[in-house]
C-alpha positions in Angstrom: 227.2 -25.0 70.6 229.8 -22.3 70.0 228.5 -22.2 66.3 225.1 -21.4 67.4 226.4 -18.6 69.6 228.3 -17.2 66.7 225.3 -17.3 64.6 223.3 -15.8 67.0 225.9 -12.8 67.2 225.8 -12.4 63.7 221.8 -12.5 63.4 221.9 -9.7 66.3 224.4 -7.7 64.4 222.1 -8.0 61.2 219.2 -7.1 63.1 221.3 -4.0 64.5 222.2 -2.8 61.4 218.9 -3.1 59.8 217.4 -1.2 62.9 219.9 1.6 62.6 219.6 2.2 58.9 216.0 2.4 58.5 215.4 4.7 61.7 218.6 6.7 60.4 216.7 6.9 57.0 213.3 7.7 58.7 214.7 10.6 60.4 215.9 12.0 57.2 212.7 11.5 55.1 209.7 13.9 56.1 207.0 11.8 57.1 203.5 12.6 59.1 203.9 11.5 62.4 201.0 8.6 62.4 203.0 7.0 59.3 206.4 7.2 61.0 204.8 5.4 64.1 203.1 2.6 62.1 206.7 1.9 60.4 208.4 1.8 63.8 205.7 -0.6 65.1 206.2 -2.8 62.2 209.9 -2.5 62.2 209.9 -3.7 65.9 207.4 -6.5 65.2 210.0 -7.8 62.2 213.2 -7.4 64.0 211.3 -9.1 67.2 210.5 -11.9 64.9 213.8 -12.2 63.5 215.6 -12.4 67.2 212.8 -14.7 68.4 213.7 -17.1 65.1 217.5 -16.8 65.9 216.8 -17.4 69.5 215.1 -20.8 68.5 218.3 -22.2 67.3 219.6 -22.4 70.9 216.6 -24.6 72.1 218.0 -28.2 70.9 221.6 -27.2 72.7 220.0 -26.2 75.7 218.1 -29.3 76.0 221.4 -31.3 76.1 223.0 -28.9 78.5 220.5 -29.5 81.2 219.9 -33.0 81.3 216.9 -34.5 83.4 
């Protein structure tokens, strides 16, 4: 269980680093507003999928933590 939590923290750090890097780059590059909004939406969708993938690693451990 502890290994899964550590990997979840690592995934979240990676996602945060990607978010920071792309938003910083987008702040520097002059883009028209619609393109900037589209890039932000795509970024949010991709990062949410990564977080959901990382959280799915906890599912087998939750089943054993709460027996029926």
